[in-house]
C-alpha positions in Angstrom: -2.7 -24.9 -15.9 -2.4 -23.8 -12.3 -5.5 -21.7 -12.3 -5.5 -18.1 -11.0 -2.8 -17.8 -8.4 -3.8 -14.6 -6.7 -1.3 -12.7 -4.7 -2.9 -9.3 -4.7 -1.7 -6.2 -2.9 -4.3 -4.5 -0.8 -3.6 -0.8 -0.6 -3.4 0.4 3.0 -3.5 -3.0 4.4 -1.3 -5.3 6.4 0.9 -8.0 4.8 -1.8 -10.4 5.8 -4.1 -8.5 3.5 -2.1 -9.4 0.4 -2.9 -12.3 -0.6 14.1 -38.8 9.7 16.7 -38.1 8.1 16.4 -38.5 4.4 20.0 -37.4 3.9 22.9 -39.0 5.7 26.3 -37.3 6.3 28.9 -38.0 3.7 31.7 -37.1 6.1 30.9 -35.7 9.5 32.6 -32.4 10.5 34.0 -31.8 7.1 35.1 -28.3 8.0 38.1 -28.8 10.3 39.0 -25.2 10.5 36.2 -24.2 12.9 32.8 -25.4 13.9 30.9 -22.3 12.8 31.8 -22.4 9.1 30.9 -23.8 5.8 32.0 -27.2 4.6 34.1 -27.4 1.4 32.1 -26.6 -1.7 32.5 -30.0 -3.3 30.7 -31.8 -0.5 28.2 -34.2 -1.9 25.0 -35.3 -0.2 23.9 -38.9 0.0 20.2 -39.4 0.1 19.5 -42.7 1.9 22.7 -44.1 0.5 22.4 -42.8 -3.1 24.5 -39.9 -4.5 21.9 -37.5 -6.0 24.5 -35.3 -7.6 26.4 -37.5 -9.9 24.5 -36.1 -12.8 25.4 -32.6 -13.9 22.1 -31.9 -15.5 20.2 -32.7 -12.3 22.4 -30.4 -10.3 21.9 -27.6 -12.8 18.1 -28.1 -12.7 18.2 -27.9 -8.9 20.3 -24.7 -8.9 17.9 -23.1 -11.3 14.9 -24.1 -9.3 16.5 -22.8 -6.1 17.6 -19.6 -7.8 14.0 -18.8 -8.9 12.7 -19.6 -5.4 15.3 -17.6 -3.6 15.1 -14.5 -5.8 11.3 -14.7 -6.0 10.9 -11.3 -4.2 12.9 -9.7 -7.0 11.0 -11.6 -9.7 7.5 -10.9 -8.5 6.6 -7.5 -7.1 9.2 -5.4 -9.0 8.3 -6.8 -12.4 4.5 -6.6 -11.6 5.1 -3.0 -10.7 6.7 -2.3 -14.1 3.6 -3.7 -15.8 1.5 -1.5 -13.6 3.5 1.6 -14.5 3.1 0.7 -18.2 -0.6 0.3 -17.6 -0.3 -3.2 -19.2 -2.9 -5.9 -18.7 -0.2 -8.5 -18.9 0.7 -8.1 -15.2 -1.9 -10.6 -14.1 -0.7 -13.2 -16.6 2.9 -12.6 -15.4 1.9 -13.3 -11.8 0.5 -16.7 -12.8 3.4 -17.4 -15.1 6.3 -16.7 -12.7 4.6 -18.7 -9.9 4.0 -21.6 -12.4 7.6 -21.4 -13.5 8.9 -21.8 -9.9 6.6 -24.7 -9.4 7.5 -26.5 -12.6 11.2 -26.1 -12.0 11.0 -27.4 -8.5 8.9 -30.4 -9.4 11.0 -31.1 -12.5 14.2 -31.2 -10.3 12.5 -33.6 -7.9 11.1 -35.7 -10.7 14.5 -35.9 -12.4 16.1 -37.2 -9.2 13.3 -39.7 -8.7 13.5 -41.0 -12.2 17.3 -41.3 -12.3 17.4 -43.1 -9.0 14.2 -45.1 -9.3 15.9 -48.4 -9.0 17.8 -47.5 -5.8 15.8 -45.1 -3.7 12.9 -47.5 -2.9 15.2 -50.2 -1.7 17.3 -48.0 0.5 14.7 -45.8 2.3 14.7 -46.5 6.1 11.4 -46.2 7.9 13.2 -45.0 11.1 14.9 -42.1 9.3 11.6 -41.2 7.6 10.0 -40.7 11.0 13.0 -38.5 12.0 12.8 -36.3 8.9 10.8 -33.1 9.3 10.2 -33.0 5.5 8.3 -36.3 5.8 5.9 -34.9 8.3 5.3 -31.8 6.2 4.5 -34.1 3.3 2.0 -36.0 5.6 0.5 -32.6 6.6 0.2 -31.6 3.0 -1.4 -34.9 2.1 -3.9 -34.6 4.9 -4.7 -31.1 3.8 -5.3 -32.2 0.2 -7.7 -35.0 1.4 -9.6 -32.6 3.7 -9.8 -30.0 0.9 -11.0 -32.4 -1.8 -14.6 -31.7 -1.1 -14.2 -28.0 -0.4 -14.8 -25.2 -2.9 -12.9 -22.4 -1.4 -11.6 -19.7 -3.8 -8.0 -19.9 -2.4 -7.7 -23.7 -1.9 -5.7 -24.3 -5.1 -3.3 -21.3 -4.4 -2.8 -22.5 -0.8 -2.0 -26.0 -1.8 0.4 -25.0 -4.6 2.4 -22.7 -2.3 2.7 -25.5 0.3 3.7 -28.0 -2.3 6.4 -25.8 -3.8 7.6 -24.9 -0.3 8.4 -28.5 0.6 9.7 -29.2 -2.8 12.2 -26.3 -2.6 13.2 -27.5 0.9 13.9 -31.0 -0.4 15.9 -29.7 -3.4 17.9 -27.3 -1.3 18.8 -30.1 1.1 20.6 -32.0 -1.7 22.5 -29.4 -3.6 26.3 -29.1 -3.2 27.5 -26.3 -1.0 28.8 -24.3 -3.9 25.3 -22.9 -4.0 26.2 -20.8 -1.0 27.9 -18.4 -3.3 24.5 -17.6 -4.8 23.2 -17.3 -1.3 25.8 -14.8 -0.4 24.9 -12.6 -3.4 21.3 -12.8 -2.5 21.8 -11.8 1.2 24.1 -8.9 0.5 21.9 -7.5 -2.3 18.7 -8.1 -0.4 19.9 -6.6 2.9 21.6 -3.7 1.1 18.4 -2.7 -0.8 16.3 -3.0 2.3 18.6 -0.8 4.3 18.7 1.9 1.6 14.9 1.8 1.3 14.6 2.1 5.1 16.8 5.2 5.0 14.7 6.6 2.2 11.5 5.8 4.1 12.8 7.8 7.0 12.9 11.0 4.9 10.7 10.5 2.0 7.9 7.9 2.8 8.3 5.9 -0.5 6.8 2.8 0.8 3.4 4.5 1.2 3.5 6.0 -2.3 1.5 4.4 -5.1 4.6 2.6 -6.4 5.5 1.6 -2.8 2.1 -0.1 -2.4 2.5 -1.9 -5.7 5.9 -3.2 -4.4 4.1 -4.7 -1.3 3.9 -1.7 1.1 5.6 -1.2 4.4 4.4 -4.4 6.0 5.9 -6.6 3.3 9.1 -4.6 3.5 9.4 -5.3 7.2 8.8 -9.0 6.7 11.5 -9.0 4.1 13.7 -7.6 6.7 13.2 -10.8 8.8 14.4 -12.9 5.8 17.4 -10.6 5.4 18.4 -11.0 9.1 18.2 -14.8 8.8 20.4 -14.5 5.8 23.0 -12.5 7.7 23.5 -15.6 9.9 23.4 -18.1 7.0 26.6 -16.8 5.5 30.0 -16.2 7.0 30.3 -12.7 8.4 32.0 -10.8 11.2 29.9 -10.6 14.3 30.0 -6.9 14.7 29.1 -6.4 11.0 26.3 -8.8 11.4 25.0 -6.9 14.5 25.3 -3.6 12.8 23.5 -4.6 9.7 20.8 -6.4 11.8 20.2 -3.2 13.8 19.9 -1.2 10.5 17.3 -3.7 9.3 15.5 -3.4 12.7 15.4 0.4 12.3 13.8 -0.1 8.9 11.2 -2.3 10.4 10.5 0.3 13.1 10.2 3.0 10.5 7.7 0.8 8.6 5.5 0.8 11.8 5.0 -3.0 11.5 4.9 -4.0 15.2 4.8 -7.8 14.5 7.7 -7.8 12.1 9.7 -5.4 14.2 9.4 -7.7 17.2 10.1 -10.8 15.2 13.2 -9.3 13.6 14.6 -8.3 16.9 14.0 -11.8 18.4 15.7 -13.4 15.5 18.7 -11.0 15.7 19.1 -11.5 19.5 18.8 -15.3 19.3 21.2 -15.5 16.3 23.8 -13.4 18.1 23.6 -15.4 21.2 23.6 -18.8 19.6 26.6 -18.1 17.4 28.8 -16.9 20.3 31.7 -18.9 21.6 30.3 -18.3 25.1 26.5 -18.1 25.2 26.3 -16.5 28.7 28.9 -13.8 27.9 27.2 -12.9 24.7 23.8 -12.9 26.4 25.1 -10.5 29.1 25.3 -7.7 26.6 23.0 -8.7 23.8 19.9 -9.1 26.0 20.1 -5.6 27.5 20.9 -4.0 24.1 18.0 -5.9 22.6 15.6 -4.9 25.3 16.7 -1.3 25.2 16.3 -1.2 21.4 12.7 -2.6 21.7 11.8 -0.1 24.5 13.2 2.7 22.4 11.3 1.6 19.3 8.1 1.7 21.3 8.7 5.4 22.1 8.6 6.3 18.4 5.6 8.6 17.8 4.2 6.6 15.0 4.6 3.3 17.0 2.9 4.9 20.0 0.0 6.1 17.8 -0.3 2.6 16.3 -0.5 1.1 19.8 -3.3 3.4 21.0 -6.8 2.0 21.0 -8.7 3.1 17.9 -12.1 2.6 16.3 -11.0 -0.7 14.7 -9.6 -2.2 18.0 -11.4 -5.3 19.2 -13.5 -4.3 22.2 -11.7 -5.0 25.4 -8.2 -5.2 23.9 -5.7 -3.1 25.9 -3.8 -2.0 22.8 -4.8 -1.6 19.1 -4.9 -5.1 17.5 -5.8 -3.7 14.1 -9.1 -5.6 14.3 -7.5 -9.1 14.5 -9.6 -10.2 17.5 -12.7 -9.5 15.4 -11.4 -12.1 12.9 -10.0 -14.6 15.4 -13.3 -15.1 17.3 -15.3 -16.2 14.2 -12.4 -18.3 13.0 -12.4 -20.2 16.3 -16.2 -20.5 16.2 -16.0 -21.9 12.7 -13.2 -24.3 13.6 -15.3 -25.8 16.4 -17.7 -27.1 13.7 -14.9 -29.5 12.5 -12.2 -29.5 15.2 -10.6 -32.8 14.3 -10.4 -32.9 10.5 -10.5 -29.2 9.7 -12.4 -27.4 6.9 -9.8 -27.5 4.1 -7.1 -25.2 2.7 -8.3 -21.6 2.4 -11.4 -22.0 4.5 -10.0 -19.7 7.2 -9.6 -17.0 4.6 -13.2 -17.3 3.6 -14.2 -16.9 7.3 -11.9 -13.9 7.6 -13.4 -12.2 4.6 -17.0 -12.8 5.8 -16.4 -11.6 9.4 -17.7 -8.3 10.8 -14.2 -6.9 10.1 -13.3 -8.3 6.7 -9.7 -9.3 6.2 -8.2 -11.5 3.6 -6.5 -13.8 6.2 -7.1 -14.9 9.8 -3.9 -13.1 10.9 -2.5 -16.0 12.8 -0.9 -19.0 11.2 -1.7 -21.1 14.3 -5.4 -20.5 13.7 -5.0 -21.0 10.0 -3.5 -24.5 10.4 -5.9 -25.4 13.1 -9.0 -24.2 11.1 -7.9 -25.6 7.7 -6.3 -28.9 8.8 -7.9 -29.5 12.1 -6.2 -31.1 15.2 -4.9 -33.9 13.1 -3.2 -31.6 10.6 -2.0 -29.4 13.4 -0.2 -32.4 15.0 1.5 -33.3 11.7 2.6 -29.7 11.3 3.8 -29.5 14.9 5.9 -32.6 14.3 7.5 -31.0 11.3 8.4 -27.9 13.3 9.6 -29.8 16.3 11.9 -32.2 14.3 13.2 -29.2 12.3 14.2 -27.5 15.6 15.9 -30.7 16.8 17.9 -31.2 13.6 18.8 -27.5 13.4 19.7 -26.8 17.0 22.5 -24.4 16.4 25.0 -25.5 19.1 26.9 -28.8 19.7 29.6 -29.6 22.1 29.4 -26.1 23.5 30.2 -24.4 20.2 28.0 -23.0 17.3 27.4 -25.2 14.3 27.8 -24.0 10.7 26.2 -20.9 9.3 23.7 -22.8 7.2 22.4 -24.7 10.2 22.0 -21.5 12.2 20.2 -19.9 9.3 17.8 -22.9 9.1 17.1 -22.7 12.8 16.4 -19.0 12.7 14.0 -19.2 9.8 11.9 -21.7 12.0 12.1 -19.4 15.0 11.0 -16.5 12.8 8.0 -18.4 11.6 7.0 -19.4 15.1 7.1 -15.8 16.4 5.7 -14.0 13.4 2.9 -16.6 12.9 1.3 -15.7 16.2 -0.4 -12.6 14.8 0.6 -12.5 11.2 0.3 -14.3 7.9 3.1 -15.7 5.7 2.5 -19.4 5.0 0.7 -18.9 1.7 2.8 -16.0 0.4 5.3 -17.3 -2.2 7.6 -14.2 -1.9 8.1 -15.1 1.8 7.7 -18.9 1.9 9.8 -19.9 -1.0 13.0 -18.1 0.0 12.4 -19.4 3.5 12.3 -22.9 2.1 15.7 -22.4 0.6 17.1 -21.4 4.0 15.4 -24.3 5.7 16.5 -26.9 3.1 20.1 -25.7 3.1 20.1 -25.8 6.9 18.8 -29.3 7.1 21.2 -30.6 4.5 24.1 -29.0 6.4 22.8 -30.4 9.7 22.8 -33.9 8.3 26.3 -33.5 6.9 28.1 -32.2 10.0 27.0 -35.2 12.2 26.4 -33.0 15.2 22.6 -33.2 15.6 20.8 -34.8 18.5 19.9 -37.8 16.4 23.6 -38.3 15.4 24.6 -38.2 19.1 21.9 -40.8 20.0 23.1 -43.0 17.1 26.7 -42.9 18.4 25.6 -43.7 21.9 23.6 -46.7 20.6 26.5 -47.8 18.5 28.9 -47.6 21.4 26.6 -49.5 23.7 26.1 -52.2 21.0 29.9 -52.6 20.6 30.3 -52.8 24.3 27.8 -55.6 24.7 29.4 -57.5 21.9 32.9 -57.6 23.4 33.9 -61.1 24.3 33.9 -62.0 27.9 37.3 -62.9 29.4 
């Protein structure tokens, strides 16, 4: 039904070598205990004036869809590895089946909402809020990409479009669930972070990630990228600051041990930004977090395996001061190809074709900025940039000099992580990274709309106050 959804593992390769306001606040600042906390679990979300959660079946479908998306890292590689160990040919079919299940559940949840509210949603959608909603701009980006890709025959076009579609679908569903789902989120974060820390310690003494089984599980690069998700998760749930910092440093150590420079740097940026943004006083926290973060990064660069990985090698792009793992040899032909269709782009997956046919064949262009620019052109790039910019505005983690709720902070950090990691790495078309990230993003946007502390809410209050002032009778 969905065709071959290939998410293959390339042994010895990088992770890149595997393959507004829809929702209004029900009651601003529901959590009166403290600003950096969760609202009560029975909070309901009103989508453009319609209660989407008055039907228990719809809520259950949403939870099931989000559960599959969030736990996709557990459902994909570990199970596929079991098939591999059993030498079973069913592994390929399972890959397609589990991806198809996630897609079907997500679209079923969205379809159920639309069908049950079909008489209300259309009449209550506000154009101004649609323009303010980051999700709307991602839908426009996806629509544009579908149009551009319609005449293309790239091998990975369908897989790319499905991952994008499920991503925005999961984000929309996550933005409408009740906050009792955060209990599931807590379980995921603790289990996920715990496993990654244990594996990191094991890797330090036994090198399991580079074994045959380790490569089947995604290898060291995917492990390090998972560490970024785990660090975001630490900030998306309620946790003591020192425990958060300690677990974050343990995950950073695991990324260093994996020798993934891009994930290592991204993880540290997310950890530092998260610790600073959740502090009662930003400048006091910054005074010690910044030096510790810088010292940690400098110390990590002194690790023998990191230094060896930084040294210029036979695959380094000529002229590069450090080893770029051949990325420059892929970036140059990708840019040259993009110049042929700079405005409209060449369609989803076209950048992967260029990367595979370059002088240094890789499965991806190793830059999400180049991927979007090449596949969707300048028009699509603007649509995607609007999505990112509006998400950052909605999810800005501080208001009135204090941190906002954990879910908002987690949503903000997942966007920051994507911006940093995407400079020289790939993640957009990988379900095991994108779909859990969509859960964090959607939960964050939903919480941001509930707490009434976003920039858009502040502007709305200013306009309302100004309007009331002008309407006062003159005496």
